[in-house]
C-alpha positions as CSV (number, residue, x, y, z in Angstrom):
1,A,21.1,30.3,-31.5
2,C,21.0,26.6,-32.5
3,F,24.8,26.6,-33.0
4,L,25.3,28.2,-29.6
5,W,23.0,25.7,-28.0
6,A,24.7,22.8,-29.8
7,G,28.1,24.0,-28.7
8,A,27.0,24.3,-25.1
9,L,25.5,20.8,-25.2
10,L,28.8,19.4,-26.6
11,L,30.8,21.1,-23.8
12,A,28.4,19.7,-21.2
13,E,28.8,16.2,-22.8
14,A,32.6,16.5,-22.7
15,G,32.5,17.6,-19.1
16,L,30.3,14.7,-18.1
17,A,32.5,12.3,-20.0
18,R,35.6,13.6,-18.1
19,A,33.7,13.3,-14.8
20,R,32.7,9.7,-15.5
21,A,36.3,8.8,-16.5
22,W,37.6,10.4,-13.4
23,R,35.1,8.5,-11.2
24,A,35.9,5.3,-13.0
25,G,39.6,5.8,-12.6
26,G,39.2,7.0,-9.1
27,R,42.2,9.4,-9.1
28,G,42.7,11.7,-12.1
29,L,45.1,12.4,-14.9
30,R,48.3,11.5,-13.2
31,S,47.1,8.0,-12.2
32,R,45.7,7.5,-15.6
33,S,49.0,8.1,-17.3
34,V,50.7,5.6,-14.9
35,R,48.0,3.1,-15.4
36,S,48.3,3.4,-19.2
37,T,52.0,2.4,-19.1
38,R,51.1,-1.0,-17.6
39,S,50.8,-3.7,-20.2
40,S,47.9,-5.6,-18.6
41,S,45.9,-4.5,-15.7
42,S,42.7,-6.0,-14.3
43,S,41.5,-2.6,-13.1
44,A,41.7,-1.0,-16.6
45,V,38.9,1.5,-17.3
46,P,36.7,0.3,-20.1
47,S,36.6,2.4,-23.1
48,P,33.4,4.4,-23.6
49,P,30.9,3.2,-26.3
50,A,31.4,4.6,-29.8
51,R,29.6,7.8,-30.6
52,P,27.5,8.1,-33.8
53,P,29.0,10.5,-36.3
54,P,27.5,13.9,-36.6
55,A,26.4,13.1,-40.1
56,A,24.1,10.3,-38.8
57,Y,21.8,13.1,-37.6
58,W,21.3,15.0,-40.8
59,R,18.0,13.3,-41.9
60,A,16.5,13.5,-38.4
61,G,17.6,17.2,-38.2
62,A,16.0,17.9,-41.6
63,S,12.7,16.4,-40.5
64,N,12.9,18.1,-37.2
65,A,13.5,21.5,-38.9
66,L,10.8,21.1,-41.6
67,G,8.0,19.5,-39.5
68,P,7.4,22.4,-37.1
69,A,7.6,24.8,-40.0
70,L,4.7,23.0,-41.8
71,G,2.8,23.0,-38.5
72,Y,3.1,26.8,-38.2
73,L,2.1,27.1,-41.9
74,A,-1.0,25.0,-41.2
75,L,-2.2,27.7,-38.8
76,A,-2.8,30.0,-41.8
77,Y,-5.5,27.5,-43.0
78,I,-7.0,26.0,-39.8
79,S,-7.5,27.3,-36.3
80,Y,-5.2,26.6,-33.4
81,P,-7.7,24.4,-31.6
82,A,-8.1,22.4,-34.8
83,Q,-4.3,21.9,-35.1
84,V,-4.0,20.9,-31.4
85,L,-6.8,18.4,-32.0
86,A,-5.1,17.0,-35.1
87,K,-1.8,16.8,-33.3
88,S,-3.4,14.7,-30.6
89,A,-3.3,11.9,-33.2
90,K,0.5,11.9,-33.3
91,V,0.5,8.3,-32.1
92,L,-0.5,7.1,-35.6
93,P,2.5,8.4,-37.5
94,V,4.9,7.6,-34.7
95,M,3.7,4.0,-34.7
96,A,3.9,3.8,-38.5
97,M,7.4,5.2,-38.6
98,G,8.5,3.1,-35.7
99,T,7.3,0.0,-37.6
100,L,8.9,1.1,-41.0
101,L,12.2,2.5,-39.7
102,G,12.8,0.5,-36.5
103,G,11.0,-2.7,-37.0
104,A,8.9,-2.0,-33.9
105,S,5.9,-4.2,-33.3
106,Y,2.7,-3.3,-31.6
107,G,-0.1,-5.5,-30.2
108,P,-3.8,-5.4,-31.1
109,A,-4.5,-3.2,-28.1
110,E,-2.1,-0.5,-29.3
111,Y,-3.5,-0.5,-32.8
112,G,-7.0,-0.4,-31.4
113,C,-6.2,2.6,-29.2
114,A,-4.4,4.4,-32.1
115,A,-7.4,3.8,-34.4
116,A,-9.8,5.1,-31.8
117,I,-7.8,8.2,-31.3
118,G,-7.5,8.8,-35.0
119,G,-11.2,8.2,-35.6
120,G,-12.2,10.5,-32.7
121,V,-9.9,13.2,-34.0
122,A,-11.3,12.9,-37.5
123,L,-14.9,13.1,-36.3
124,F,-14.2,16.1,-34.1
125,A,-12.2,17.9,-36.8
126,L,-15.0,17.4,-39.4
127,A,-17.7,18.7,-37.1
128,S,-18.7,22.3,-37.4
129,T,-20.1,24.4,-34.6
130,P,-21.6,27.6,-35.9
131,G,-21.7,30.5,-33.6
132,G,-20.4,34.0,-32.8
133,K,-20.5,36.8,-35.4
134,K,-21.3,36.3,-39.0
135,G,-18.3,34.5,-40.6
136,H,-16.6,34.0,-37.2
137,G,-17.9,30.6,-36.1
138,T,-15.9,28.2,-34.1
139,S,-15.7,25.8,-37.0
140,L,-12.7,23.6,-36.9
141,A,-13.0,23.1,-40.7
142,S,-12.4,26.6,-42.0
143,P,-11.1,28.5,-44.0
144,N,-9.2,26.0,-46.1
145,A,-9.4,22.8,-44.0
146,P,-8.0,20.3,-46.6
147,L,-4.8,22.2,-47.0
148,G,-4.5,22.9,-43.3
149,Y,-5.0,19.3,-42.3
150,A,-2.6,18.1,-45.1
151,L,0.1,20.3,-43.6
152,C,-0.7,19.0,-40.2
153,L,-0.5,15.4,-41.5
154,A,2.9,16.2,-43.1
155,N,4.0,17.8,-39.8
156,L,3.0,14.6,-37.9
157,V,4.7,12.3,-40.4
158,L,7.9,14.3,-40.1
159,D,7.7,14.2,-36.3
160,G,7.2,10.4,-36.5
161,Y,10.2,10.1,-38.8
162,T,12.3,12.2,-36.4
163,N,11.4,9.8,-33.6
164,G,12.0,6.7,-35.7
165,A,15.3,8.0,-37.0
166,Q,16.6,8.8,-33.5
167,D,15.6,5.4,-32.3
168,A,17.5,3.8,-35.2
169,I,20.6,5.8,-34.3
170,N,20.3,4.7,-30.7
171,R,20.1,1.1,-31.7
172,A,23.0,1.4,-34.1
173,W,25.3,3.0,-31.5
174,P,24.0,1.6,-28.1
175,G,25.2,3.7,-25.3
176,G,27.1,6.1,-27.5
177,A,24.1,8.3,-28.5
178,T,23.6,10.0,-25.2
179,A,20.9,12.6,-24.8
180,L,23.3,15.5,-24.8
181,W,25.1,14.2,-27.9
182,T,21.8,13.7,-29.8
183,M,20.5,17.1,-28.8
184,A,23.7,18.8,-29.8
185,W,23.8,17.4,-33.3
186,M,20.1,17.7,-33.8
187,N,20.4,21.4,-33.0
188,A,23.4,21.8,-35.2
189,W,21.7,20.3,-38.2
190,C,18.5,22.3,-37.5
191,G,20.7,25.4,-37.4
192,V,22.2,24.4,-40.8
193,Y,18.7,24.0,-42.3
């Protein structure tokens, strides 16, 4: 399914590129061949930006394939509400990976908000609310919370890495890493993994 989706996205990207070239040229293939025989023309269509090679996406594809798998595995050890709550702190690894991979910088307000979110999630996750039938409380810290939260943390770090790696690719090939191109090769690599 990933390969079919990647192929469909690449076909859509090729169709959009042809449509842009046709609009820029104004007339179509016949006028393009006539225009290309001229040695110098002020109305020449600029060449499109270079595309990143498909191999540029292998690391981001690996983290994109492995991260959700760890998130699903975490559900064996913590409840779904606990996982959703932990994932609400996604801003922390995204900021960390953005700083490490992309050289992003954040102000004191962003760090303060991230710390407040992380602290609130930690307090909420460690709280236990007993209730219900015996052994079936609504605790967010059962049955094996340390392993479940470690898997959630690994999931969040890999999600942050995926975002940072895609941003680095977009900076290395400005304009060439379109949304369809990126989705196609991310899906292709996820399909391989």
